[in-house]
C-alpha positions in Angstrom: 0.0 -0.2 -0.2 1.5 3.5 -1.0 -0.3 6.9 0.7 0.0 9.8 -2.3 -0.7 12.2 0.8 -4.8 12.2 -0.3 -5.4 10.6 2.8 -6.1 7.0 3.9 -9.2 6.5 1.3 -6.9 7.0 -1.4 -4.5 4.2 -0.5 -3.7 2.1 -3.4 -1.3 -1.1 -4.0 1.0 -0.7 -5.8 -0.1 -4.4 -8.0 -3.6 -2.3 -8.5 -4.1 -1.7 -12.2 -5.5 2.2 -12.3 -7.8 3.6 -15.1 -6.7 6.8 -16.3 -7.0 9.8 -19.1 -4.1 11.2 -21.3 -4.0 14.4 -20.4 -0.9 15.6 -22.9 2.2 14.0 -24.9 5.8 15.0 -25.6 8.2 13.1 -27.7 9.4 11.1 -24.1 6.0 9.7 -23.2 2.6 10.6 -22.1 1.2 12.5 -19.1 -1.7 11.3 -17.7 -4.5 12.0 -15.0 -5.3 9.1 -12.8 -8.3 8.5 -11.6 -8.2 6.8 -8.0 -12.2 6.2 -6.4 -13.1 4.8 -3.3 -16.4 3.3 -2.9 -17.0 4.6 0.4 -19.1 8.2 -0.2 -18.1 7.6 -3.9 -14.7 9.7 -3.3 -12.1 10.2 -5.8 -8.7 11.9 -6.4 -6.8 12.8 -9.4 -3.4 11.8 -9.6 -0.9 13.0 -12.3 1.4 10.2 -13.4 4.1 10.2 -16.7 4.0 6.8 -18.8 7.2 5.9 -21.5 5.0 5.5 -24.6 6.5 5.8 -28.1 3.2 5.8 -29.9 0.5 8.8 -31.2 -2.2 8.7 -27.9 -5.1 11.9 -28.6 -5.8 14.1 -25.3 -8.8 12.6 -23.7 -7.9 8.9 -24.7 -8.3 6.5 -21.8 -5.5 4.0 -20.8 -4.9 1.3 -18.0 -1.4 1.6 -16.2 0.6 -0.1 -13.5 2.7 2.1 -10.9 6.3 1.8 -11.6 7.9 4.5 -8.9 5.8 6.6 -6.6 5.7 10.6 -7.2 8.8 12.4 -5.8 9.2 15.7 -4.8 9.7 17.4 -8.1 8.2 14.5 -10.1 5.2 12.5 -11.3 4.1 9.3 -10.5 5.7 6.5 -12.7 3.5 4.5 -14.6 3.6 1.7 -17.4 0.8 2.1 -19.9 -0.9 -1.7 -19.6 -3.5 -1.1 -22.3 -5.3 1.6 -24.3 -9.0 2.1 -25.1 -9.4 3.2 -28.3 -12.7 4.6 -29.3 -14.0 3.5 -33.0 -14.7 7.0 -35.1 -18.0 6.7 -36.3 
């Protein structure tokens, strides 16, 4: 378990997969907003994270991530992008 400084209800196990949304991308990877939800009181936390990714992901794409390293003082949490939920264009 890891506490990200958002209270006990936002504690997450390092082996958990967490869904998120792509915020922006540069040539090194993607910046993701992770959604950590709690069933108690419908509490939701948004945690900024970074993941190395060489492909092109549009802003707003939903992804599934695993935590590789917790956040440091001046850096976002490091995650690996496990799955990408692509939207089929109509």
